[in-house]
Steps between C-alpha positions, in 0.01 A plus 500: 500500500415611145764674293428803289499442124844546343392823331432653846832409659781751563749569226253492213542864398175634644576861414573408139181293482292785647657750260433272202135448601453873547660581164283238329197636687416152620543558873582751770336790678482847348560789739552800271275534196321776306181614671572352842469840670134539400391156622364621833167462671233301318496471121320270262699215348470676163625833639792321662606347167431814296692729737815293543733250335303211655369293211291242682314461830442147627283390790652211697303173478282644223473355148522839334590864556264731691265723303629847415253664743600297809639736767864439600590623849871571454591579862750730324719193436496344154777251424445314170699201379621383161292206384477359147678808366240738644520735796230342716336612823393205712195581711279331758139554604422782744180601680204633306575343162830683473849358446839599640861425403611162631822652634412708804706804606570384857485122526492340844848367572533127541471399866362844597245341732744282693850643467 
């Protein structure tokens, strides 16, 4: 059986590590941020950035950010992360040339189909 890397084992001060990454803006999810209340429905990527503290929108598995006019279907759930010092919304493709946040509001629980 494989062992987890030493940095993932208990007793390594996970809370302190998470707090340090968040303070350095190098990692961690952002729940409360300026403009989050207006990120509902469908907005363009440019409107999303202009109307909130989100500084960058990235499309998973894409070499660059989406164009400013690409529609973002928020599902009324926008949860950016800190990445490279920027508040970043990770998105994934959606139907009709649109994109949607990669973190969904109601994920299917693990084992939901056979528990």
